C-alpha positions, -999 to +999 in steps of 0.1 A: -599-227-551-591-199-575-561-200-598-546-171-578-551-189-544-533-220-556-499-203-561-503-185-527-510-218-510-480-234-528-457-205-517-470-209-481-462-246-481-428-240-495-421-213-469-431-237-441-408-264-456-379-240-458-385-227-423-385-263-409-353-271-428-336-240-415-346-248-379-332-283-383-301-271-400-294-246-372-298-272-345-275-297-363-249-270-368-251-259-332-247-294-318-224-309-344-199-331-328-215-326-293-220-357-272-249-342-253-266-325-282-299-309-273-293-317-236-271-285-235-303-265-240-313-277-205-278-277-189-269-241-198-300-224-182-297-247-152-261-237-147-270-200-149-299-207-125-275-222-100-251-193-103-278-166-099-295-185-070-262-188-051-253-151-056-288-137-048-297-161-021-264-163-001-243-133-011-268-106-020-300-116-002-332-104-018-366-108-004-397-118-024-425-097-008-459-102-024-448-129-048-465-162-053-435-181-041-408-178-014-384-200-033-359-177-050-348-204-075-384-209-086-390-171-088-358-166-108-363-194-133-398-182-142-381-150-154-351-166-170-371-189-193-386-161-215-353-141-212-331-169-226-353-173-256-355-135-263-318-130-257-308-158-280-333-150-306-323-113-309-286-117-305-285-143-333-311-125-355-290-094-356-264-112-377-288-136-394-284-122-429-247-113-428-238-148-414-258-164-442-248-141-471-243-171-495-278-184-489-293-150-494-273-142-525-272-175-544-305-191-533-324-158-529-336-171-495-360-147-478-343-131-449-375-132-429-372-170-429-337-168-415-348-146-386-379-167-380-358-200-379-335-185-352-365-172-331-382-206-333-349-224-325-344-202-294-380-210-284-373-247-288-344-245-265-364-226-239-392-252-244-369-280-232-361-261-201-398-252-195-409-288-198-383-298-172-393-269-150-430-278-150-420-313-138-399-299-110-427-275-100-452-303-099-429-324-077-423-294-053-460-287-051-455-252-065-471-257-099-504-238-106-522-261-131-553-238-136-532-209-148-509-228-172-531-218-202-517-183-198-487-197-216-509-198-247-509-160-245-473-155-233-455-176-259-471-162-290-466-126-278-430-134-269-424-149-304-440-119-321-420-094-301-387-112-307-395-117-344-404-080-350-373-068-332-352-094-349-363-083-384-353-047-376-319-057-362-312-081-391-319-055-417-301-027-400-270-048-394-266-053-432-261-016-436-245-007-403-223-036-391-221-022-356-257-030-349-250-065-339-224-054-313-247-026-301-275-051-297-253-072-273-249-041-251-285-033-253-296-068-243-272-068-213-288-035-201-323-048-208-317-078-185-310-057-155-339-033-160-362-062-162-374-077-128-359-111-134-335-113-105-356-091-082-393-084-074-410-052-085-424-052-049-389-043-036-389-010-054-400+019-032-394+047-058-426+052-077-407+067-107-385+036-110-416+014-107-433+034-135-403+031-158-400-007-152-437-010-157-433+005-192-407-022-200-425-048-221-405-076-206-417-068-172-452-078-183-439-109-201-419-121-171-448-116-147-471-133-172-448-164-171-448-162-132-486-160-132-488-190-156-465-212-136-472-201-100-507-185-101-512-155-078-525-132-105-508-105-126-489-078-106-482-056-135-501-042-166-498-061-199-506-030-219-469-020-225-461-056-235-490-058-260-484-023-274-446-029-279-452-062-295-476-048-320-452-019-326-423-042-331-441-064-356-453-034-376-422-012-375-397-041-377-416-057-406-419-023-423-382-015-419-372-049-432-395-046-462-381-012-470-345-023-468-347-058-482-344-049-519-308-036-513-297-064-489-283-087-516-261-058-529-248-048-494-238-082-480 
């Protein structure tokens, strides 16, 4: 190993250590004084699942034509799992630097690690729900074991997309404090233009289908459904992969360009 490689390897190990400590710190802070602790990461999505299932199964009835399941709760939860992780990761990343100004100023903590720790923490919460969901699907006889490896594609793409967008939001929010609030509005809109609570097969208008097809989360949601339920992909993954690559490149580039002035602005 060259002399130059040794410092690089040391910095990499230090970054991994800091990242792990930040994830643990966030979890402890989140559940400090809570009797149920990490169990809330399962109870919260289950409660939302029950609410959505009640509303869209008994009040506003929606069919599932062409889907791999007729069970609305199963269909819905497949879409909610990635959404919960993305929503939490982005909403918290937007204020990651401003909420941790002391760490960034006094410890010169890389802002990228703050964003990464929140994205991974959100993934951990979703992972708890996903593990329970797999068990439930297996008991119900709905689980497609041969297609589960698709999660090895879905999860890294999801993390990369969330991280890239999170970097852009975190950096922009330092200079324009309305970004975090605007991100909340944007995420609420993004939820309803993503086929989470409805099937793309219900849409007769070709223009709307085309627009939804360009939404990267459409591909991600249906990739999760294909992984859990089988039945093949019903939408193209090109917009998802293209937007993910763009988010990483543009988000990382924006953060790198603005990071030198971050300590002075917060």
